[in-house]
N, C-alpha and C positions, 0 to 999 in steps of 0.2 A: 505493499499498501504505498510503498514511497515518492511515486514517482508523483509531481505534478501532472494537476486536470490540467490540459488543454486550454477548455471550453469547457465551460458549466452555467446554464442561462436556469431560470425557474427553481420549480421544485419545493416557492414557501413554503407551501402545509407539509408538504415530509419531512421540512427541516424541524419545522416548530416541531409536530409530535417526537421527533429525536432527541430534541432539548428536553423535550414536558420527560420520556421516560426516564432521561438522563440525567434528571435530576430529583425523579422518584429513586434513580438506585445510590445517589450522592448520598442520599437520606438516610439507604440502609435496608430499600425495598428492592430486592432485584428484580429484574424485567425484562421480558422477552419483546420484541422484536422483529416480526417475520416482514419482509421487503417482498415482495412479487412481483412479476412481467417478464415478459416475452426477451429471447435473446436482441440487447442492443440496446434495451428500453433507458439504459442507462441507475442499472441498482448500482454496481459500483462506483460508479460517481457519482453520484449521489451521496453513498457513507465517507466515499472518499470527505468531498467537501463535509460534509454533518464534522469529523476527527480534527479538518484542518483549522472549524469555529467553534469550537464545543467544549475550548478553554481544556486546562489538565483535565489527564486521565491518561492511564495504562492502557494499553490497545494489544491483545494478540486476533493473531490475523491467519484464517489459513482458505484454502480454498480447494471446492473438489476438480478434479482434473478426468476426462472421461476415458485417457487413455491409463488411466491410472485405479479405474475401479474396482480393481478385481487384485489389487496390492493392500492386504489388509493392514492396519493406523497410520496409511500414508498420509490423508491427509489430515488424520490427528500431529502427525511429525511434523507436517510445515508449521502447525502453530507456537511452534520453539523453535526459530532459525539464529543461527549463529549468529554470536559470538557463543552465544552462550548454551544452545542447546537445550537437549535436551535436563529437566525438572532431572534429579538424582532420584526421586519419589516413582517417575514415568520410569526413569530408565533402567531401573531395578525390572521391573517384570517382563523385559529384551522381547521389546515391543517388535525389534525388526528379526527376531526369531522363528522361522521358516517353519522348522519342525514341531515346537512345540510354543503353537500362539495361544500365546494369555486372553484368560475369558476377560470381554466385553466390559461384565461388571465389572471387576478386580479394576479394567483401569481406569470406569468410569468415577470410581471410588478413590483410585489414586488422584486423577484431572481433580476431584471435587478441593482433596485437600490444601493442591498446589493451588485454585483460584483464590479457596478461602482462609489459608494460612500466609498472603503474600503479606511482605513485611510493609510494602508503600502505604500510604494514605488518602493519593487519588484513588478515586473510583477504576474500574477494569471492564473496557470496551470489549467483550470480546466476540468476535466476527467472523462468521464463516460463508463465502461467498463460494458460489453453484452445490447448492447442497445438494442438489439434483444427482449430482455426480462425483458426491461421497462415498467411500467404502463402506460396506455395511457394518464394520465392527465400529469403525467409528464413530457411525452416527448410532449405534447401539451405546456404547462408552461415553457419549454426550448427552445424549437422553437421562443416560442414569447421573449424570452432572447435574446439569440443566431443572432436573428434575428435585432437587434434593436443596438449592438456594433458599434461605429461609429470609435469614439477614444481612446475606453478603453485598455489597457495596456494586454490584457486578448490570452492565447492561447485555447483556446478548442479542444480537444479530444475525441471522438467519437471513440470508438470501436464496432465492430460487425462482422457476420460471412460474409452477404454477402446484398451490400446495394439495389445490385436488386433487391431482395426476399423480400426488408423488409416492414413490417405492421409497418405501422405508419400512424401521421397525413401527409395531404401531405403535409404542407407546410412543414414538416422536411424533406420528400422523395427529396424537389425542393431544399432545402439547401444543402445536403450529394452532391446531385448529380451539384451543382451548379459550373459554369468552376470556376470562385475563390477557389471554396475545393481543400486543399490537398489530394488526394487521395491513399494511400499506402497500397497494395495490397498483402499481404507476402504470397509467397512461401517456399518449403519446404528447408532446410537446403542441400547444396552442399557434399559430401565430404569430401570435406578440414576440413570445420563447424564440420563434422559430428567428422572426426580424435582428433579436439581440445576437440570435448564435450569427447570422450575415454579417452582424455589423463587426462583431468579434473577432472574424475571420476577414474580417476588408475583402467580402462576399461586395460589396456595395450597394446600394439602395435598391430594396428589394419592395415591387407594391404589392399594397392586399390580397391583391387577385394572386399574385405573382406567389405570397406568401399561401394563402389557401387552397392552391393548384398543390404548391410541397408538401402541405400536410396531408391533402387527402393521397397524393402520390406514396407517403411512406408512412401513411398512417402515423405521423410525428415520431418515429423510430428515433431517436438523437444518432445513433449510429450510421444510418442512413443517409439523414438528412448530415449529416459532418460530408459524407464523401462526396454525393452532389453537390453539395455547394464549392468543396473546393476541386469538381472536376467541373461544373455545367456555369456556363457564365450568367451572368445576372441578366442581361440580354432573354438569352435561349427561356429563364424561368419564365421572364413572363409574357413569352410566346402562346397564345391558347391556341396557335394553331397547329405546332411541334408537339410532338408525344417529348414528356421526356423520359429521357432510360434509367435505367437502373443502375446502382454503383459499381464501378469493373469487379470488385472484387467478388458485390455479392452474382452479378452476372457470370462470373467464372464460372459459382456452385453450382449456379442452375442448370446453363448449356452441359456440364460436366454430368447431372441425373440425363436430362435429356439426351446428350449426347449417345448412353448404357443402352439405350430404347431404339427398340428394333426400326426398320425405314418407314413401315408405315404409322406407328405409334410418332414418330416424328412426325409426319405429316401432318397427325390432326392434331398434335400442340400445334404446331404451324397454324392450323387453320383457326386454331381457338382465338389463338393470337390476335390473329385480324379480325377474328369477329368480335373481338371485344374482351373483356373482362371475366366473364362467362354466358354459355350459349346452349342451348338444347344443343342432344349429341348429334340429332339426327341432321341437323344444317353444320352443325361442322364436319360430319361426315359425307357429307354432298359437294361441302368445296374440297376437302384433301383428296375426293378418289378412293375412302378405305371402304373396302366390302364387307369390314368385321370391327363393328364400331365397339362394339360391348367388351370385345377380345381386348383390341387394342386402347382403349378407357381402363381399361385395368390394369394392363402395364405402368399405362403411364399412372396412373395412384399408384401401385407397386413401387415405382421408380419417388416415390415423390416430386410429383412433377405439376397434376394437374390431382384433383378431387371429386368425386362424384357424390350430384345432386338429387333430387329426386323433385318433381314438377307436376303433375295434370297429365301435361302431354311429353312426359317421356321421362330418361337422364339429362339433367343439366350436366356438361363440362365446364368446371371452372380451374381459375386460377387460386392460389392460398391467400397471393399477398401482387397488387396493385407492380412489386415493386420485379414477379414472374413474369408477368406476363410483357412487361417490356423487356427483360430482359433476353426474351422468344423472339421478340419482334424484331428487338434490335438488330438481331443475330442475323434476320433475314437478308436477302442478296436483292436487290433492287428488280432483278428479272421478276426471280421465285417471288416476290415480294408482290407484283404490278398484278401476273397472274392467278393468285391465289383473290385478288382486289377483285380481278377482275370476273371470277367464278363465285364470288359474294354475291357483287352488285345483280349477278341474274336470279339467287339463287335467298336471299336477304328478303326478311317483310319490311314493309313500310315503303312507302318513298323518300322519307330520307336517308331510310339506312342505305338504300339501293344507291341513292344521290353519292353518301359518303363516301362510296366504295369506288362509284365511276370517278370520284375527284383523286383517289387515290392508285388507280389503276393508270389512269389519262400519262403518259408521256414527253409531252411536248402539249402547243397552241392548241386550244381546241375551241377557235368562235359560238361555233352550235354549246357545248359546254357552258363556253364563261358567258352567253346569253340567258340562257337555261337559271344560270347560280345567282344572275345579276335581277333577275324577274323574280324569282324566288326570294332572295335579300331584300328586296324593295318592300314584295309583301311580306316579311315581317317584321321592317320597319313601321311600315302602318300599324302591326297588332303590337307592336312596343314590344318585339322580340329582338332587343336591340344584340343582345349578346351572339345570335344566334347568324342577325343579320350581318354582323359583321364577319365572322367568318367566310358565308355566304360569299360575299362583295370581296372578301377580302383573295378568293379562293378563282371567283369569276377575274379579277384581275392580270390573275397568276395566267392565265390561259387566256387571255384576248392580247387580241395585238396592239389593242394600246391603252394597257392598264391604266393610266393617270386619273381619267375621269372614273372608272370605278373605285380607284386606290383614295380618291375624294372619296368616293361614298363611305367606305369602307370606315373612312378617318373620322365621318361623321358619325358611323353609327360606333365606332369604340368610342366617341364622346359623352355622346350619349349614355352609354354603357357605363360611366366613370372612371372607361382604363385612358388615363391619359398618357403615361409613359408608352401605352404600348402604339396610342394613336401621332407620339411626337415621334414615335421611329419609323412608320411608317410613312408620314408627311415629310419625312426625311427623306427617305428612298427615292420621293418622287423628281423624275426627269430635271433635270434644268428644260428641258425642251416642250414639257409642258404647257399645253394653253395657259394664259395668262388667267384666264378666270379660274382653272380647274387652280393651280398649284396657288393663287392668292384666297378663293375661299380654306383652302385644307391648311393655311398655313395662318387667316386671319381668324380660323374660329379656334384653333388651338390656341394664339395668343388671349382669345373674351374669356376663356378656359379658366386660361392661367393668371388674369391679371392684367394681362398689358394692353392699357388700352389704348395707346394710339398709335403704336403696333397693328393693331387687331385692325385698327380704322382704316388706315393707308391700304392693308391688303382688299381687307374687304374691301372697298371702293373701286380697288383698280377691279374684282372680280364681277363690280355691280355693273361699271363700264368698258368692259371686256370683252363679254357674255355676249355672246349670239343666242339665233336661235335655236342650236343644236347644244347650248348651256343653258336652255331658261331656267330651266331647275337649279342649276346655283344661282343665279341674277334672285330670284326670288330668297335663295338662301340668304345668300348673302342680306338682302334687304333685312329681312329679322334678325338675322346674327348686331347688324348698326340698329333698329331698335330696340332688342335688348342693352347694346354699347352703352346709347344715347340715354337710358334708364339708368346705369352706372353711371354715366356721366351727370347724374342730376338734369337731364333736356328735356322736359317730358312734351314738349311741341316735339319736334325731332323726331323722338321717340314715336311720338304716334305717325310721325309723319311717313316712318319709314316700314310702321306697320302696315298702313295704307299702299305705301309702296312694294311690299312686297302681295298683298291682297291681294294687286291688282295685274301682278308679274305673271305671264301667259303660265310661266312655272308655279303657279302658288301651290297645286296638286302636290309639288315637290316638299313643299314646305313644311316644317313640322314643328310640336316647342312654342309656346307663348307668342302665336300668330297674334290670338284675340287678346290675350294677355295685355302684351306690350299697349295696344291700345288702347286699353281700360284706364291701365296704369301711366301712363303716358299723358290722358287726360287728366288724370286724379291730380297727379302732383303737380301739374302746373294750374293748378287749379279751380279745373272745370271739371269736377267730381256729379256735378248732377245731370251735367250732357252724356257723363261716362256713366253713367247710374240709370237714365231712360232709356239708353239704346239695349238694355240687357235683361227686359222683358220676356217673358214665355219664354224662359229658359227649362228646361227640362228637368228631372230630378238626374242628382250626380251620379245613380246605378244605369242608368239609361243615354247618358250622356255619350256622345261622341269625343274624338281628338278635340274640337274648335270646342264644341259645348262646355268641357271641359275648362277649357281656357277662357272661355267666358267665367263658371263660374270661379274662377280660382282670383280672376282680376277683380270680379262683383264682391265678392269673401272680404276684400282687402279697400274696395274702396268702400264698399257696409263698416267695417270698422272703424275705418279714419273719421268717419261720415257722421259716428260715433249707433249706429243702427248695430249694434254690434248683438241681439237675438240673432238677427239678421246674416253680419257677418260669420259665426260662430256657423249656424247652418250654411253657409255655403263651402266654409274651408276646412272642417270636418267630413262636411260629403265628400269635398273634394279628394281630401288625406284616403276617406275611405273607397274610393273610388279607382284610385292611381296606383296602383298595382304594377300594371302593365305601361306607366309613362317613365320619359328618363326617368333617369338619379337626377339629374339638376332639378326637374319639375316637380318629384318629389320631397326633394330636400326642399325646395322656394315653398311647395305647400307647407310644408312640418313647418317650414321657421312662421310665415305667416299666421298656421292656426296656435301658434306658439304665443306670438304678439296680441292676440285677437281674445285669449286666453288668460293672459296675465292686464288686458286692460278692462276684464272683465270680474277680475278678480277669483279665476281658477288655479289657483296657480301651483298644485301641483301639477295639471295636465299641461299648464304652462311649461315647468320645470322639465317634464320631461318630453314633450316634441321637444323645444330649444334645445334640449340636448342631444337628441336624437340627431334633429337635424344638422348640429355644429360636431357631432363626430360623425356623421355621412361625410358632410364638406371635406375633411381632414383625408377619411379613408379616400376618397374621390380624388383628392386632389384639386376641389373646384373653388380654387384662389378667388373666383371674382365673384363669389357671395360667400364665402367665409366671412370677415368683417361681421356681415349684416348677421348668422347665425350663432356667432360667438356674443355678440353683444346682445343679440333677441335671452340668449341665456345666463346670459350676466345677471336680468334684472333679479329672478325671484332669490337667488341665493343674496346678493347685495340686498335687496329690503329686508331678508330674512334676517342679516346678521352673519351668513355663512359664507365669510370675510377669504377660505383659502379656494373658493370656489369659485367665489365670485371672482378673485385678486386673477384666477387663470383664464378665466372667459374673456374676462378686460384683456389684460395682455397679449390673448392669443387673438383679439379682437384688433388692437391697435399694429400689434407685430405684422397680422394680413393687412390691413390698411395701410400700412409704411411700406410693405412691400409691393403693394400697387400699382398701379401711374398715378404720378398725382393730378390725374385728370376724375379722380374714382370720387368722386364727390361725396356721393350717397354710403360710401362704404368709413367715409372718413365722417359724415354724420352719424350712425350708426355706432359707430367704436366710441366715437369722443362721447358722444349723450349716451353710453353706458360708461364710460368711464365717470363720470359727472355723475349717473346716479347711482355707484358705490361710494364715493366722497358723500352725498349727501346724505346718505342715510348710515356713515359715521361721524357726519356731524362735521367734518372738513372744508369749512367754506372758499378759504384759500385756494384749495388744493382744484373744487369744484370748479370753481374761474378757473384757473388754471389748467382742465380738461378741456374746458368747452373756447380757451382763448381760440383755437386754429380753425372753428366755425366761423369767430369774431373776421377774419381775414376771407373771407367763401363770399363773392359778387354771385354768388347766385341765388338765383329763389327757388326754383326748383323743387323738392325735397326738405330742401337745408330749413326757409323760412314757413314752408306752407302748412298752414294748421291742423295740425291732427298726422299728420306722417311722424314723424321724428320729435319725442314731447324731450326739451333741450332747454327751450328758452324759460322755462318760466324757474330751472334750476338755478340757472345763471341770477334772475332777480331775485331770488330766495338768498343767493350764496351773497348777492352784492349792497342789499339790505343790510346783512346780518357782519357786512364785513364795515357797514357805514358808506360805503358811496352810494351817495343816494340818487347823485345827479346823474352818472350814468343808468342805476337802475331803472332809472326812471326813463330816460331816452331808448330803452332795452324795453320796456315794458309798454311804452304807449304804443310804439309796431307793432307789437305783439296782440295787444287791443285791438287795434283798429282793424286789421285781416281777421280774426279772430270775430267779429263783428259785422263785421262784410261778411264773411266764409257762412257764418251762425254756426258754428261749430261748437257745441257745449263744451267739451271737456278742456276747447284749448279759451272759454269763457269762463272756467269755473278755474284752474289755474290761473287764467290773468286777475282773476277777483282775490283769490288767497293773496297772489304778488302784493296787489291795491288794497288791501287789507294792511297788508302790513309796513308796506314803504306808508301809507297816513299813518299809522300808529306810528312807527318811529316818529317819522314830525310832529306825533302828537296830539293827529288829525283826529280822537275820536271818533266824532259821530260817522266822518265818511271810512273811517276804517268800517264801522261794523258794519252799515249799509253794502260794501262790500264783501264782507265775510257771509250777510243772509242772502244778498244775488250772486253768490258762489257759490253754494250749499244749494239752491234750488238751481242750478245749472248742473251738476253733481247728480242729483236725487234721480234725477228725470230723465238722463242719460246711463245710468246707473253703473256708478265707476265710484265701487268699494274704496279701494288706493284714496282715486284723489277728493271720497269725501271724509273720510278717514283722517289725512291731512288737512284739510280746514278746517274737521272740527279741533285737530290741535292747535291750531294755529286759531284759531277763535278763541277757546277755551285758554289760551293763552292769555291773547289780551282780556280776554273779560275778568282773570282772575291780577291783572296788574290793574289793572281801575277798583278793582277790593270785589269784584260784585262774583263770589266764591259760590255761590252756589251755583249763579245761571253759568260760572264758568267750568263748575264741576256733571253738568248735565251733559254740555258738548263734550268734556273730559273723558266721561264714561259712557257714550256714544261711538268716539272715537277710537278708546281702548277694546270699546267689542269687535267693532270692524277689525283694525292691525290684528286682533287675537285671533280673530276669523282668519284670517290670512294669512297667520304666524308672523310679523311682522316683527321682529324681536324689539330692534333698533327702537323701532317707534314708539312700541309700547312702551318701554324705559322709560321714554319722553313723554310721554300721559301721566305713568306715577307720579314721576316727579315732580311733574306740575299738580297732581290730585293732593302729592305730599305737602305742595308748596301751600295747596289753597286750606289746608290743614283737615282734609275732609275725609283724607284717605283710611280705612283702618286697616292696621299693621296685621301681614299675613303668618299665620301657623308657620312657627321655629323660627318667628322676628321676635321671641323672645328680650333682645338686649335694649331694642328700639323702644318697648312697650312703655319705658320709664320717664322717656324722649315727648316733650310735646310735637304739635305736625312738624313745625318748624325746623326746629330739632333735628326731626326725623331728617328731612329731605336736605338738612346743613349736611349731618352725619354722611348718612349715604352719596353725598358729592365728593364730598374730605375720603371717604373710604376709595373711591375709585379713581384720588389721585392728583385731585383737583387742587388746585396754592386755591385762598380764600380769596383772592381778587378773582378766581375763574370760576366761583363757587356766584360770588356779588354777581357777577356779567350773569350766571345761569337763569340766577331769581331773583338780577333784576332789585337787588336791595347794594347797600351800601357796606362795604370791607369793615367798617366799625360796626352793624349790625350781626356781620358773621362770624367776627369774632363772640361778639356778644355769649348768642346761640351758640359756639363750639368750646366757650367755656364752660356754657352748663349744662353740654351734653358731655363732659371728662368728666365734670364734678359727678354726673347721676348715674354715670357709668364707672367711674371707679379707676381712669386709666390717667394716664397723664403727657399721653403723645396720640400720635396721631400712626400712629404703627402698633398700636396698643387700637386703639380705637379700630382700627380695623379689621385687627384680629377678633376681638369682643365680636362686630357687628355679621363677620365671615364665619365664624365657631356659632352665631347663631342665629343664623338663617339670615341675616337683615340683609 
């Protein structure tokens, strides 16, 4: 066990379990752990990593050897390696005396003595690897020893392939399966762990799809994963059109078994590899031309090459592992493989299967087959089967005399399927002599998905301008991508115009995804929501909607949300999410994000968090950089308001990073990212950081998205922060513009937020009557709009205002209502603010467990709570709008009543009492 571990990833749960068992052993409770799993799964690596990290411990290690199973005590003697060799107690038994083999029970008793009488103070880790290959006498002696450990500080770890199939002494089987034994069954590594392995081996970045493909191909077995990562380039792992090989060493083992078979059996095995991982025996026999298939299958099973399975239609021939099939298929010569595929094309069941075999059988360009594949790929695009469509369009391009146009269509299908890196490789392979419209569209669509807005615009405009009649489909697609690009740039009117261009293009029937959405959204973000909504009447239910109608439902859902029709918006968006399973990855991601936004505004925060988090995860996994900032920004809102600072900060950081990584012209991304950062700072009560987060938006000269009411919520946060910082003139300038536009559009959410800000601004100026009128007007707007968080913040602000006027009963009413709303949402930071205000009112009952504070007056409670958070007297005075002298007076009384003399002691007393 001394050699270092070259690569180890994952297995956190198993390492924790081993650590727990060693802890019990340290305490004098001997423990047995059985680690199970197939060859190569990483049993030995796991135990090695554990021993490296477990702290001080003595280790005795041995392993079974398949070649020494008949050597009595061979496994046991390897427990005690040089230089010390066997302990005298065991050496005296004559373990190497083949004439008089010592009794295993006597050997077990001697081993027990050795283990129990160790002079060292550290616990002993007794490790036996490959127990299934250990010799019988060793297993019997080991069983005797392990069954008699009582108070010894010993952790025994047995590693084997399958406890249920273990052939050994009956006592060992009972011990392994006992309820007190900790059994760890290792399964294959998952995609994130494989990604870490790839990075550690320097294999280069592998896409999520490439990782998933690797896991499926190897069943997550680390031994095979490592071999493939070292032997196969990363680009080949992502190329779904090419089958993955078996690792060379593994392949040689498999092919050695195949070589031992008779020629008809080998031909049957080859036919099965061509047909798949498994297939009906009669089908394989027909392709192979084998006359006695049952006998051939029997021999293949006997040699360990194939498995026999049953089905209602007769015997099935199957490979035990995908790597077995890969080794056999890869070994077929080109002519042999082509001939088998040609015969399979005649015998296979199903049009798709026959077409796949025809592709593999062809040896050169075939315009007829290329046209057939292209038509099938386009039909699959219309059905939303983008993965299959990409494969067929790519195959059609390879078989065509002019591959570039079909390759461009394949690029689009790959991008819609979320396979950005594969699309990039295919785009890079387009010949320079390809038609400018073809190259322009492929390069432009790829740049758009990557968030490279200006590069995308240049390529897409070229595609639009250079497309002739044969390229009319690409022209419509280019116009549609330009419409989406204008939305990202916050150019709503231009987005709507490009969407109309795509719709009116002769090739519009080839244009897919987002057409009506971009048209409606473009109108909406430029202030024409009512006109856009008027064009969406008569839409069907989402379950029966066509692609264009689902686009319109998504657009209408967003417009309804932004115009404060939250029930309508939720109905459209939830329906669109439920019905968009066959739409593109970007469409599903966008629908999920917009639903999360609507749910956040409606106060359905658990659902909002789930949907926004899912959208952000998909954006990252599918490398959709153009929308990643928006998804992460929306995913930050719920954790920010609930005080889950790590989660909120992670999403804000991701949103800001993605928006900076995108083009400077991606204004919509910037607006969402800055808004998310401001929401987090506001939830923390950090007014300076709120202003700092929003400064980039003040430099933006674009109106659409940024300043249009109901789209991105940020101006109210800015005004709140400016008022709190005493920058009242700046606050007035920003608020006046917000009020004008909100009034012109009639947006209740914006009017409610503006009223809250106006009330706070009047209050800061000691203009009490106008302040109260603003708060009351805002509550009316928020109540009608059904905005619980906005209403709760209004009641908190209004209650704070009333409390500072000395109207404590009225303040309590507003604060109680606000607290109830915040509690329903789980908005902990805002609940704390409400409770502080209620405490300062002198009307809050102390909660159970707050015993120390029961001796204090409400004013003393409020001061003590804030001091316990680490505030200075001056900060507490500002928070409660009292003088520093008053704070000192209340704090002195609190010290005296609680019997403490320092702020540290006060904090300790309050925390100990639950206060």
